[in-house]
Gaussian input, Z-matrix of N, CA and C with variables (Angstrom, degrees):
# hf/3-21g

backbone

0 1
 N
 C     1     B1
 C     2     B2     1     A1
 N     3     B3     2     A2     1     D1
 C     4     B4     3     A3     2     D2
 C     5     B5     4     A4     3     D3
 N     6     B6     5     A5     4     D4
 C     7     B7     6     A6     5     D5
 C     8     B8     7     A7     6     D6
 N     9     B9     8     A8     7     D7
 C    10    B10     9     A9     8     D8
 C    11    B11    10    A10     9     D9
 N    12    B12    11    A11    10    D10
 C    13    B13    12    A12    11    D11
 C    14    B14    13    A13    12    D12
 N    15    B15    14    A14    13    D13
 C    16    B16    15    A15    14    D14
 C    17    B17    16    A16    15    D15
 N    18    B18    17    A17    16    D16
 C    19    B19    18    A18    17    D17
 C    20    B20    19    A19    18    D18
 N    21    B21    20    A20    19    D19
 C    22    B22    21    A21    20    D20
 C    23    B23    22    A22    21    D21
 N    24    B24    23    A23    22    D22
 C    25    B25    24    A24    23    D23
 C    26    B26    25    A25    24    D24
 N    27    B27    26    A26    25    D25
 C    28    B28    27    A27    26    D26
 C    29    B29    28    A28    27    D27
 N    30    B30    29    A29    28    D28
 C    31    B31    30    A30    29    D29
 C    32    B32    31    A31    30    D30
 N    33    B33    32    A32    31    D31
 C    34    B34    33    A33    32    D32
 C    35    B35    34    A34    33    D33
 N    36    B36    35    A35    34    D34
 C    37    B37    36    A36    35    D35
 C    38    B38    37    A37    36    D36
 N    39    B39    38    A38    37    D37
 C    40    B40    39    A39    38    D38
 C    41    B41    40    A40    39    D39
 N    42    B42    41    A41    40    D40
 C    43    B43    42    A42    41    D41
 C    44    B44    43    A43    42    D42
 N    45    B45    44    A44    43    D43
 C    46    B46    45    A45    44    D44
 C    47    B47    46    A46    45    D45
 N    48    B48    47    A47    46    D46
 C    49    B49    48    A48    47    D47
 C    50    B50    49    A49    48    D48
 N    51    B51    50    A50    49    D49
 C    52    B52    51    A51    50    D50
 C    53    B53    52    A52    51    D51
 N    54    B54    53    A53    52    D52
 C    55    B55    54    A54    53    D53
 C    56    B56    55    A55    54    D54
 N    57    B57    56    A56    55    D55
 C    58    B58    57    A57    56    D56
 C    59    B59    58    A58    57    D57
 N    60    B60    59    A59    58    D58
 C    61    B61    60    A60    59    D59
 C    62    B62    61    A61    60    D60
 N    63    B63    62    A62    61    D61
 C    64    B64    63    A63    62    D62
 C    65    B65    64    A64    63    D63
 N    66    B66    65    A65    64    D64
 C    67    B67    66    A66    65    D65
 C    68    B68    67    A67    66    D66
 N    69    B69    68    A68    67    D67
 C    70    B70    69    A69    68    D68
 C    71    B71    70    A70    69    D69
 N    72    B72    71    A71    70    D70
 C    73    B73    72    A72    71    D71
 C    74    B74    73    A73    72    D72
 N    75    B75    74    A74    73    D73
 C    76    B76    75    A75    74    D74
 C    77    B77    76    A76    75    D75
 N    78    B78    77    A77    76    D76
 C    79    B79    78    A78    77    D77
 C    80    B80    79    A79    78    D78
 N    81    B81    80    A80    79    D79
 C    82    B82    81    A81    80    D80
 C    83    B83    82    A82    81    D81
 N    84    B84    83    A83    82    D82
 C    85    B85    84    A84    83    D83
 C    86    B86    85    A85    84    D84
 N    87    B87    86    A86    85    D85
 C    88    B88    87    A87    86    D86
 C    89    B89    88    A88    87    D87
 N    90    B90    89    A89    88    D88
 C    91    B91    90    A90    89    D89
 C    92    B92    91    A91    90    D90
 N    93    B93    92    A92    91    D91
 C    94    B94    93    A93    92    D92
 C    95    B95    94    A94    93    D93
 N    96    B96    95    A95    94    D94
 C    97    B97    96    A96    95    D95
 C    98    B98    97    A97    96    D96
 N    99    B99    98    A98    97    D97
 C   100   B100    99    A99    98    D98
 C   101   B101   100   A100    99    D99
 N   102   B102   101   A101   100   D100
 C   103   B103   102   A102   101   D101
 C   104   B104   103   A103   102   D102
 N   105   B105   104   A104   103   D103
 C   106   B106   105   A105   104   D104
 C   107   B107   106   A106   105   D105
 N   108   B108   107   A107   106   D106
 C   109   B109   108   A108   107   D107
 C   110   B110   109   A109   108   D108
 N   111   B111   110   A110   109   D109
 C   112   B112   111   A111   110   D110
 C   113   B113   112   A112   111   D111
 N   114   B114   113   A113   112   D112
 C   115   B115   114   A114   113   D113
 C   116   B116   115   A115   114   D114
 N   117   B117   116   A116   115   D115
 C   118   B118   117   A117   116   D116
 C   119   B119   118   A118   117   D117
 N   120   B120   119   A119   118   D118
 C   121   B121   120   A120   119   D119
 C   122   B122   121   A121   120   D120
 N   123   B123   122   A122   121   D121
 C   124   B124   123   A123   122   D122
 C   125   B125   124   A124   123   D123
 N   126   B126   125   A125   124   D124
 C   127   B127   126   A126   125   D125
 C   128   B128   127   A127   126   D126
 N   129   B129   128   A128   127   D127
 C   130   B130   129   A129   128   D128
 C   131   B131   130   A130   129   D129
 N   132   B132   131   A131   130   D130
 C   133   B133   132   A132   131   D131
 C   134   B134   133   A133   132   D132
 N   135   B135   134   A134   133   D133
 C   136   B136   135   A135   134   D134
 C   137   B137   136   A136   135   D135
 N   138   B138   137   A137   136   D136
 C   139   B139   138   A138   137   D137
 C   140   B140   139   A139   138   D138
 N   141   B141   140   A140   139   D139
 C   142   B142   141   A141   140   D140
 C   143   B143   142   A142   141   D141
 N   144   B144   143   A143   142   D142
 C   145   B145   144   A144   143   D143
 C   146   B146   145   A145   144   D144
 N   147   B147   146   A146   145   D145
 C   148   B148   147   A147   146   D146
 C   149   B149   148   A148   147   D147
 N   150   B150   149   A149   148   D148
 C   151   B151   150   A150   149   D149
 C   152   B152   151   A151   150   D150
 N   153   B153   152   A152   151   D151
 C   154   B154   153   A153   152   D152
 C   155   B155   154   A154   153   D153
 N   156   B156   155   A155   154   D154
 C   157   B157   156   A156   155   D155
 C   158   B158   157   A157   156   D156
 N   159   B159   158   A158   157   D157
 C   160   B160   159   A159   158   D158
 C   161   B161   160   A160   159   D159
 N   162   B162   161   A161   160   D160
 C   163   B163   162   A162   161   D161
 C   164   B164   163   A163   162   D162
 N   165   B165   164   A164   163   D163
 C   166   B166   165   A165   164   D164
 C   167   B167   166   A166   165   D165
 N   168   B168   167   A167   166   D166
 C   169   B169   168   A168   167   D167
 C   170   B170   169   A169   168   D168
 N   171   B171   170   A170   169   D169
 C   172   B172   171   A171   170   D170
 C   173   B173   172   A172   171   D171
 N   174   B174   173   A173   172   D172
 C   175   B175   174   A174   173   D173
 C   176   B176   175   A175   174   D174
 N   177   B177   176   A176   175   D175
 C   178   B178   177   A177   176   D176
 C   179   B179   178   A178   177   D177
 N   180   B180   179   A179   178   D178
 C   181   B181   180   A180   179   D179
 C   182   B182   181   A181   180   D180
 N   183   B183   182   A182   181   D181
 C   184   B184   183   A183   182   D182
 C   185   B185   184   A184   183   D183
 N   186   B186   185   A185   184   D184
 C   187   B187   186   A186   185   D185
 C   188   B188   187   A187   186   D186
 N   189   B189   188   A188   187   D187
 C   190   B190   189   A189   188   D188
 C   191   B191   190   A190   189   D189
 N   192   B192   191   A191   190   D190
 C   193   B193   192   A192   191   D191
 C   194   B194   193   A193   192   D192
 N   195   B195   194   A194   193   D193
 C   196   B196   195   A195   194   D194
 C   197   B197   196   A196   195   D195
 N   198   B198   197   A197   196   D196
 C   199   B199   198   A198   197   D197
 C   200   B200   199   A199   198   D198
 N   201   B201   200   A200   199   D199
 C   202   B202   201   A201   200   D200
 C   203   B203   202   A202   201   D201
 N   204   B204   203   A203   202   D202
 C   205   B205   204   A204   203   D203
 C   206   B206   205   A205   204   D204
 N   207   B207   206   A206   205   D205
 C   208   B208   207   A207   206   D206
 C   209   B209   208   A208   207   D207
 N   210   B210   209   A209   208   D208
 C   211   B211   210   A210   209   D209
 C   212   B212   211   A211   210   D210
 N   213   B213   212   A212   211   D211
 C   214   B214   213   A213   212   D212
 C   215   B215   214   A214   213   D213
 N   216   B216   215   A215   214   D214
 C   217   B217   216   A216   215   D215
 C   218   B218   217   A217   216   D216
 N   219   B219   218   A218   217   D217
 C   220   B220   219   A219   218   D218
 C   221   B221   220   A220   219   D219
 N   222   B222   221   A221   220   D220
 C   223   B223   222   A222   221   D221
 C   224   B224   223   A223   222   D222
 N   225   B225   224   A224   223   D223
 C   226   B226   225   A225   224   D224
 C   227   B227   226   A226   225   D225
 N   228   B228   227   A227   226   D226
 C   229   B229   228   A228   227   D227
 C   230   B230   229   A229   228   D228
 N   231   B231   230   A230   229   D229
 C   232   B232   231   A231   230   D230
 C   233   B233   232   A232   231   D231
 N   234   B234   233   A233   232   D232
 C   235   B235   234   A234   233   D233
 C   236   B236   235   A235   234   D234
 N   237   B237   236   A236   235   D235
 C   238   B238   237   A237   236   D236
 C   239   B239   238   A238   237   D237
 N   240   B240   239   A239   238   D238
 C   241   B241   240   A240   239   D239
 C   242   B242   241   A241   240   D240
 N   243   B243   242   A242   241   D241
 C   244   B244   243   A243   242   D242
 C   245   B245   244   A244   243   D243
 N   246   B246   245   A245   244   D244
 C   247   B247   246   A246   245   D245
 C   248   B248   247   A247   246   D246
 N   249   B249   248   A248   247   D247
 C   250   B250   249   A249   248   D248
 C   251   B251   250   A250   249   D249
 N   252   B252   251   A251   250   D250
 C   253   B253   252   A252   251   D251
 C   254   B254   253   A253   252   D252
 N   255   B255   254   A254   253   D253
 C   256   B256   255   A255   254   D254
 C   257   B257   256   A256   255   D255
 N   258   B258   257   A257   256   D256
 C   259   B259   258   A258   257   D257
 C   260   B260   259   A259   258   D258
 N   261   B261   260   A260   259   D259
 C   262   B262   261   A261   260   D260
 C   263   B263   262   A262   261   D261
 N   264   B264   263   A263   262   D262
 C   265   B265   264   A264   263   D263
 C   266   B266   265   A265   264   D264
 N   267   B267   266   A266   265   D265
 C   268   B268   267   A267   266   D266
 C   269   B269   268   A268   267   D267
 N   270   B270   269   A269   268   D268
 C   271   B271   270   A270   269   D269
 C   272   B272   271   A271   270   D270
 N   273   B273   272   A272   271   D271
 C   274   B274   273   A273   272   D272
 C   275   B275   274   A274   273   D273
 N   276   B276   275   A275   274   D274
 C   277   B277   276   A276   275   D275
 C   278   B278   277   A277   276   D276
 N   279   B279   278   A278   277   D277
 C   280   B280   279   A279   278   D278
 C   281   B281   280   A280   279   D279
 N   282   B282   281   A281   280   D280
 C   283   B283   282   A282   281   D281
 C   284   B284   283   A283   282   D282
 N   285   B285   284   A284   283   D283
 C   286   B286   285   A285   284   D284
 C   287   B287   286   A286   285   D285
 N   288   B288   287   A287   286   D286
 C   289   B289   288   A288   287   D287
 C   290   B290   289   A289   288   D288
 N   291   B291   290   A290   289   D289
 C   292   B292   291   A291   290   D290
 C   293   B293   292   A292   291   D291
 N   294   B294   293   A293   292   D292
 C   295   B295   294   A294   293   D293
 C   296   B296   295   A295   294   D294
 N   297   B297   296   A296   295   D295
 C   298   B298   297   A297   296   D296
 C   299   B299   298   A298   297   D297
 N   300   B300   299   A299   298   D298
 C   301   B301   300   A300   299   D299
 C   302   B302   301   A301   300   D300
 N   303   B303   302   A302   301   D301
 C   304   B304   303   A303   302   D302
 C   305   B305   304   A304   303   D303
 N   306   B306   305   A305   304   D304
 C   307   B307   306   A306   305   D305
 C   308   B308   307   A307   306   D306
 N   309   B309   308   A308   307   D307
 C   310   B310   309   A309   308   D308
 C   311   B311   310   A310   309   D309
 N   312   B312   311   A311   310   D310
 C   313   B313   312   A312   311   D311
 C   314   B314   313   A313   312   D312
 N   315   B315   314   A314   313   D313
 C   316   B316   315   A315   314   D314
 C   317   B317   316   A316   315   D315

   B1=1.4451
   B2=1.5259
   B3=1.3011
   B4=1.4532
   B5=1.5145
   B6=1.3123
   B7=1.4534
   B8=1.5173
   B9=1.3151
   B10=1.4551
   B11=1.5188
   B12=1.3125
   B13=1.4585
   B14=1.5182
   B15=1.3212
   B16=1.4648
   B17=1.5192
   B18=1.3039
   B19=1.4489
   B20=1.5213
   B21=1.3336
   B22=1.4559
   B23=1.5182
   B24=1.3097
   B25=1.4517
   B26=1.5266
   B27=1.3386
   B28=1.4565
   B29=1.5160
   B30=1.3329
   B31=1.4466
   B32=1.5213
   B33=1.3177
   B34=1.4559
   B35=1.5212
   B36=1.2964
   B37=1.4526
   B38=1.5231
   B39=1.3314
   B40=1.4592
   B41=1.5233
   B42=1.3058
   B43=1.4609
   B44=1.5254
   B45=1.2911
   B46=1.4549
   B47=1.5144
   B48=1.2993
   B49=1.4512
   B50=1.5294
   B51=1.3074
   B52=1.4559
   B53=1.5191
   B54=1.2995
   B55=1.4513
   B56=1.5128
   B57=1.3144
   B58=1.4660
   B59=1.5202
   B60=1.3473
   B61=1.4505
   B62=1.5226
   B63=1.3095
   B64=1.4549
   B65=1.5218
   B66=1.3172
   B67=1.4672
   B68=1.5318
   B69=1.3157
   B70=1.4665
   B71=1.5263
   B72=1.3187
   B73=1.4648
   B74=1.5208
   B75=1.3383
   B76=1.4660
   B77=1.5264
   B78=1.3265
   B79=1.4635
   B80=1.5264
   B81=1.3167
   B82=1.4675
   B83=1.5266
   B84=1.3262
   B85=1.4600
   B86=1.5272
   B87=1.3268
   B88=1.4661
   B89=1.5313
   B90=1.3321
   B91=1.4647
   B92=1.5292
   B93=1.3364
   B94=1.4616
   B95=1.5213
   B96=1.3161
   B97=1.4599
   B98=1.5264
   B99=1.3247
   B100=1.4660
   B101=1.5192
   B102=1.3427
   B103=1.4784
   B104=1.5293
   B105=1.3193
   B106=1.4614
   B107=1.5267
   B108=1.3040
   B109=1.4665
   B110=1.5243
   B111=1.3261
   B112=1.4676
   B113=1.5255
   B114=1.3233
   B115=1.4655
   B116=1.5232
   B117=1.3086
   B118=1.4649
   B119=1.5250
   B120=1.3302
   B121=1.4650
   B122=1.5123
   B123=1.3151
   B124=1.4640
   B125=1.5112
   B126=1.3147
   B127=1.4645
   B128=1.5165
   B129=1.3178
   B130=1.4625
   B131=1.5213
   B132=1.3277
   B133=1.4645
   B134=1.5184
   B135=1.3176
   B136=1.4559
   B137=1.5275
   B138=1.3214
   B139=1.4564
   B140=1.5216
   B141=1.3275
   B142=1.4629
   B143=1.5139
   B144=1.3072
   B145=1.4523
   B146=1.5151
   B147=1.3276
   B148=1.4609
   B149=1.5276
   B150=1.3286
   B151=1.4702
   B152=1.5317
   B153=1.3403
   B154=1.4627
   B155=1.5289
   B156=1.3437
   B157=1.4562
   B158=1.5135
   B159=1.3335
   B160=1.4585
   B161=1.5271
   B162=1.3235
   B163=1.4612
   B164=1.5235
   B165=1.3204
   B166=1.4681
   B167=1.5213
   B168=1.3354
   B169=1.4518
   B170=1.5223
   B171=1.3184
   B172=1.4595
   B173=1.5194
   B174=1.3097
   B175=1.4676
   B176=1.5191
   B177=1.3347
   B178=1.4638
   B179=1.5274
   B180=1.3132
   B181=1.4543
   B182=1.5151
   B183=1.3124
   B184=1.4614
   B185=1.5307
   B186=1.3298
   B187=1.4686
   B188=1.5319
   B189=1.3273
   B190=1.4616
   B191=1.5217
   B192=1.3144
   B193=1.4554
   B194=1.5211
   B195=1.3073
   B196=1.4638
   B197=1.5276
   B198=1.3302
   B199=1.4641
   B200=1.5332
   B201=1.3180
   B202=1.4619
   B203=1.5265
   B204=1.3277
   B205=1.4666
   B206=1.5250
   B207=1.3272
   B208=1.4625
   B209=1.5219
   B210=1.3255
   B211=1.4593
   B212=1.5250
   B213=1.3246
   B214=1.4639
   B215=1.5227
   B216=1.3203
   B217=1.4612
   B218=1.5256
   B219=1.3159
   B220=1.4675
   B221=1.5341
   B222=1.3182
   B223=1.4653
   B224=1.5186
   B225=1.3114
   B226=1.4569
   B227=1.5106
   B228=1.3082
   B229=1.4657
   B230=1.5214
   B231=1.3348
   B232=1.4693
   B233=1.5173
   B234=1.3209
   B235=1.4674
   B236=1.5227
   B237=1.3419
   B238=1.4575
   B239=1.5295
   B240=1.3195
   B241=1.4698
   B242=1.5213
   B243=1.3339
   B244=1.4683
   B245=1.5294
   B246=1.3264
   B247=1.4651
   B248=1.5286
   B249=1.3292
   B250=1.4619
   B251=1.5324
   B252=1.3417
   B253=1.4664
   B254=1.5217
   B255=1.3300
   B256=1.4654
   B257=1.5346
   B258=1.3201
   B259=1.4604
   B260=1.5283
   B261=1.3420
   B262=1.4639
   B263=1.5192
   B264=1.3071
   B265=1.4641
   B266=1.5225
   B267=1.3344
   B268=1.4554
   B269=1.5128
   B270=1.3340
   B271=1.4593
   B272=1.5212
   B273=1.3204
   B274=1.4632
   B275=1.5151
   B276=1.3177
   B277=1.4532
   B278=1.5235
   B279=1.3232
   B280=1.4567
   B281=1.5178
   B282=1.3202
   B283=1.4643
   B284=1.5183
   B285=1.3127
   B286=1.4660
   B287=1.5189
   B288=1.3198
   B289=1.4614
   B290=1.5253
   B291=1.3391
   B292=1.4578
   B293=1.5228
   B294=1.3305
   B295=1.4545
   B296=1.5235
   B297=1.3043
   B298=1.4594
   B299=1.5227
   B300=1.3195
   B301=1.4363
   B302=1.5212
   B303=1.3230
   B304=1.4680
   B305=1.5279
   B306=1.3143
   B307=1.4688
   B308=1.4977
   B309=1.3244
   B310=1.4574
   B311=1.5262
   B312=1.3026
   B313=1.4589
   B314=1.5146
   B315=1.2752
   B316=1.4184
   B317=1.4282
   A1=108.94
   A2=117.57
   A3=123.17
   A4=109.12
   A5=116.18
   A6=121.70
   A7=108.95
   A8=116.76
   A9=120.98
   A10=108.40
   A11=115.63
   A12=122.60
   A13=107.29
   A14=117.16
   A15=120.96
   A16=110.18
   A17=115.77
   A18=122.51
   A19=108.88
   A20=117.16
   A21=120.87
   A22=111.89
   A23=116.36
   A24=121.55
   A25=112.02
   A26=116.78
   A27=120.79
   A28=112.30
   A29=116.43
   A30=120.38
   A31=114.00
   A32=117.26
   A33=120.50
   A34=107.62
   A35=115.94
   A36=119.97
   A37=108.93
   A38=115.39
   A39=121.74
   A40=112.28
   A41=114.94
   A42=121.62
   A43=108.85
   A44=117.44
   A45=120.86
   A46=108.73
   A47=115.46
   A48=121.22
   A49=106.95
   A50=115.44
   A51=120.67
   A52=109.35
   A53=115.82
   A54=120.14
   A55=114.14
   A56=118.16
   A57=120.45
   A58=108.54
   A59=115.92
   A60=117.45
   A61=109.29
   A62=116.42
   A63=121.24
   A64=111.83
   A65=117.20
   A66=121.07
   A67=110.57
   A68=116.34
   A69=120.92
   A70=110.79
   A71=117.06
   A72=120.67
   A73=110.75
   A74=117.34
   A75=121.11
   A76=109.56
   A77=116.18
   A78=120.46
   A79=111.13
   A80=116.91
   A81=120.46
   A82=111.53
   A83=117.04
   A84=120.40
   A85=110.44
   A86=117.26
   A87=120.71
   A88=112.25
   A89=117.34
   A90=120.45
   A91=111.44
   A92=117.10
   A93=120.41
   A94=112.20
   A95=117.87
   A96=120.53
   A97=112.40
   A98=117.27
   A99=119.91
   A100=114.24
   A101=121.18
   A102=118.66
   A103=112.22
   A104=117.21
   A105=120.55
   A106=110.35
   A107=116.89
   A108=121.20
   A109=110.30
   A110=117.11
   A111=121.00
   A112=111.26
   A113=117.17
   A114=119.90
   A115=111.98
   A116=116.55
   A117=121.71
   A118=111.54
   A119=116.68
   A120=120.84
   A121=114.45
   A122=116.85
   A123=120.15
   A124=112.42
   A125=114.32
   A126=122.51
   A127=107.72
   A128=115.83
   A129=121.47
   A130=107.43
   A131=116.00
   A132=122.58
   A133=110.04
   A134=115.92
   A135=121.07
   A136=107.31
   A137=116.79
   A138=121.41
   A139=109.32
   A140=116.08
   A141=121.37
   A142=109.59
   A143=115.58
   A144=122.26
   A145=104.82
   A146=116.45
   A147=121.33
   A148=110.45
   A149=117.01
   A150=119.84
   A151=112.24
   A152=116.80
   A153=120.92
   A154=112.11
   A155=117.31
   A156=121.17
   A157=114.75
   A158=117.74
   A159=121.96
   A160=108.68
   A161=115.97
   A162=121.02
   A163=108.35
   A164=117.03
   A165=122.27
   A166=106.75
   A167=115.69
   A168=122.29
   A169=110.66
   A170=115.66
   A171=121.32
   A172=108.65
   A173=115.76
   A174=121.45
   A175=106.68
   A176=115.49
   A177=121.06
   A178=110.65
   A179=115.76
   A180=120.73
   A181=109.09
   A182=116.92
   A183=119.45
   A184=112.16
   A185=117.82
   A186=120.68
   A187=111.33
   A188=116.76
   A189=120.77
   A190=109.43
   A191=116.68
   A192=121.39
   A193=115.09
   A194=118.08
   A195=120.86
   A196=109.29
   A197=117.80
   A198=119.78
   A199=113.02
   A200=117.31
   A201=120.59
   A202=112.74
   A203=117.21
   A204=119.04
   A205=111.50
   A206=117.98
   A207=119.70
   A208=111.00
   A209=116.78
   A210=120.57
   A211=109.74
   A212=116.23
   A213=120.95
   A214=109.79
   A215=115.95
   A216=120.77
   A217=110.68
   A218=117.10
   A219=121.19
   A220=113.29
   A221=116.27
   A222=119.72
   A223=113.83
   A224=117.11
   A225=119.95
   A226=112.04
   A227=115.98
   A228=121.55
   A229=112.28
   A230=117.42
   A231=119.36
   A232=111.89
   A233=116.95
   A234=120.76
   A235=111.00
   A236=115.80
   A237=120.80
   A238=111.26
   A239=116.57
   A240=119.82
   A241=111.67
   A242=118.03
   A243=121.11
   A244=110.91
   A245=115.91
   A246=120.94
   A247=111.65
   A248=116.62
   A249=121.13
   A250=114.05
   A251=116.27
   A252=120.49
   A253=109.58
   A254=117.15
   A255=120.08
   A256=113.66
   A257=117.82
   A258=119.57
   A259=112.73
   A260=117.19
   A261=120.20
   A262=109.10
   A263=116.42
   A264=121.14
   A265=111.35
   A266=117.61
   A267=120.55
   A268=110.74
   A269=114.14
   A270=121.26
   A271=107.33
   A272=115.38
   A273=119.44
   A274=109.49
   A275=114.61
   A276=120.93
   A277=109.10
   A278=115.31
   A279=122.36
   A280=106.53
   A281=115.73
   A282=121.14
   A283=110.07
   A284=115.91
   A285=121.40
   A286=110.26
   A287=117.19
   A288=121.44
   A289=112.71
   A290=118.06
   A291=121.76
   A292=112.68
   A293=116.78
   A294=120.67
   A295=110.40
   A296=115.73
   A297=120.62
   A298=106.88
   A299=116.52
   A300=122.41
   A301=109.93
   A302=118.22
   A303=119.45
   A304=109.42
   A305=113.86
   A306=117.93
   A307=109.35
   A308=115.27
   A309=119.20
   A310=109.15
   A311=113.78
   A312=119.05
   A313=106.76
   A314=114.80
   A315=110.76
   A316=117.44
   D1=136.62
   D2=178.70
   D3=-104.53
   D4=133.33
   D5=-179.14
   D6=-116.97
   D7=136.83
   D8=177.91
   D9=-93.16
   D10=124.96
   D11=179.23
   D12=-126.39
   D13=130.45
   D14=-179.57
   D15=-98.53
   D16=133.33
   D17=177.86
   D18=-123.23
   D19=63.34
   D20=-176.66
   D21=-58.83
   D22=-35.29
   D23=-177.24
   D24=-61.25
   D25=-29.54
   D26=-176.69
   D27=-101.46
   D28=14.52
   D29=176.25
   D30=80.55
   D31=9.28
   D32=177.72
   D33=-103.83
   D34=142.55
   D35=179.44
   D36=-124.60
   D37=129.18
   D38=178.53
   D39=48.82
   D40=43.70
   D41=178.60
   D42=-68.06
   D43=125.22
   D44=177.45
   D45=-92.69
   D46=124.93
   D47=-179.71
   D48=-95.00
   D49=82.88
   D50=-177.84
   D51=-84.58
   D52=133.35
   D53=176.91
   D54=81.67
   D55=-6.54
   D56=179.01
   D57=-83.30
   D58=134.30
   D59=177.56
   D60=-75.12
   D61=167.76
   D62=-174.45
   D63=-62.15
   D64=-36.31
   D65=178.67
   D66=-61.46
   D67=-42.78
   D68=178.43
   D69=-67.11
   D70=-38.07
   D71=177.98
   D72=-63.93
   D73=-41.32
   D74=177.26
   D75=-59.66
   D76=-46.23
   D77=-179.35
   D78=-60.65
   D79=-40.36
   D80=179.84
   D81=-66.68
   D82=-40.09
   D83=178.49
   D84=-66.33
   D85=-36.34
   D86=179.43
   D87=-63.37
   D88=-19.78
   D89=177.28
   D90=-58.90
   D91=-24.94
   D92=179.69
   D93=-70.06
   D94=-31.03
   D95=-176.89
   D96=-103.27
   D97=-12.54
   D98=-178.67
   D99=-58.66
   D100=-38.08
   D101=178.29
   D102=-57.13
   D103=-38.98
   D104=177.37
   D105=-65.23
   D106=-46.44
   D107=-179.38
   D108=-64.08
   D109=-41.84
   D110=178.41
   D111=-63.20
   D112=-34.55
   D113=-179.06
   D114=-65.50
   D115=-16.71
   D116=177.50
   D117=-105.41
   D118=10.27
   D119=177.29
   D120=79.93
   D121=21.49
   D122=-177.93
   D123=-117.50
   D124=-178.48
   D125=177.72
   D126=-154.98
   D127=153.16
   D128=174.74
   D129=-124.43
   D130=130.03
   D131=-179.22
   D132=-118.77
   D133=142.34
   D134=174.56
   D135=-84.97
   D136=117.82
   D137=176.37
   D138=-82.38
   D139=-48.88
   D140=178.83
   D141=-170.97
   D142=166.26
   D143=164.89
   D144=-114.93
   D145=119.53
   D146=-175.49
   D147=-68.76
   D148=161.66
   D149=175.87
   D150=-58.38
   D151=-22.95
   D152=178.27
   D153=-81.33
   D154=-5.53
   D155=177.76
   D156=89.44
   D157=24.76
   D158=177.88
   D159=-103.68
   D160=124.65
   D161=177.40
   D162=-79.20
   D163=124.18
   D164=176.97
   D165=-101.71
   D166=118.44
   D167=-172.40
   D168=-121.24
   D169=144.88
   D170=177.48
   D171=-115.63
   D172=125.37
   D173=176.08
   D174=-99.34
   D175=123.33
   D176=-174.93
   D177=-125.52
   D178=-178.47
   D179=-176.59
   D180=73.00
   D181=-141.29
   D182=-179.37
   D183=-69.67
   D184=-13.28
   D185=176.96
   D186=-72.09
   D187=-29.28
   D188=-178.45
   D189=-63.85
   D190=114.05
   D191=179.16
   D192=87.59
   D193=-7.37
   D194=179.46
   D195=-75.14
   D196=129.72
   D197=-179.74
   D198=-61.36
   D199=-27.44
   D200=-179.56
   D201=-76.96
   D202=-14.31
   D203=-177.97
   D204=-64.03
   D205=-31.44
   D206=177.93
   D207=-70.39
   D208=-32.09
   D209=175.06
   D210=-66.88
   D211=-43.32
   D212=176.55
   D213=-60.93
   D214=-40.69
   D215=-179.62
   D216=-63.41
   D217=-49.57
   D218=-175.25
   D219=-72.75
   D220=-50.40
   D221=-173.05
   D222=-88.87
   D223=-19.59
   D224=-179.14
   D225=-105.52
   D226=-67.74
   D227=-172.46
   D228=-66.60
   D229=-51.95
   D230=-178.27
   D231=-62.09
   D232=-41.19
   D233=179.35
   D234=-62.66
   D235=-45.10
   D236=-179.42
   D237=-63.52
   D238=-45.23
   D239=179.48
   D240=-64.42
   D241=-40.17
   D242=178.91
   D243=-63.73
   D244=-37.57
   D245=-179.97
   D246=-70.05
   D247=-44.07
   D248=-173.24
   D249=-88.37
   D250=-29.70
   D251=-176.92
   D252=-130.47
   D253=74.80
   D254=-175.68
   D255=-62.64
   D256=-16.18
   D257=178.51
   D258=-74.08
   D259=-14.30
   D260=174.77
   D261=-70.97
   D262=143.03
   D263=178.01
   D264=-89.69
   D265=-15.70
   D266=179.56
   D267=163.61
   D268=-175.24
   D269=178.03
   D270=-141.75
   D271=147.71
   D272=177.33
   D273=-141.36
   D274=147.72
   D275=178.24
   D276=-84.07
   D277=139.98
   D278=176.26
   D279=-115.05
   D280=130.04
   D281=-178.35
   D282=-109.08
   D283=158.65
   D284=179.60
   D285=-53.99
   D286=-38.59
   D287=-179.27
   D288=-67.34
   D289=-16.23
   D290=-179.80
   D291=-77.17
   D292=-16.61
   D293=-177.39
   D294=-85.05
   D295=144.88
   D296=173.24
   D297=-96.08
   D298=109.76
   D299=-177.41
   D300=-91.64
   D301=135.15
   D302=178.02
   D303=-67.85
   D304=143.01
   D305=177.11
   D306=-72.35
   D307=137.00
   D308=-178.84
   D309=-81.90
   D310=141.11
   D311=177.08
   D312=-95.46
   D313=129.18
   D314=-177.09
   D315=-157.87

């Protein structure tokens, strides 16, 4: 399936991302909001896109633990992804505490 994604900010118009998987498309769309996130000392990483079509994203740097990061997630990232990639079912933030870390043997 080919999805049309517009990157007006980068001088591309109606760029078709042929052959790119959904995870890569999410990452490319996030490039539009990354300058804002970087200006606050943060970063957003794509962890995965679930089989159900939910993008799982990790906000790191100064975004990790910042109360405003959820506002950025809801009003910035989710809105942008819904606009550019309507086939996504949603986006969710993944926190360090959400991971199950193996116990170290020592």
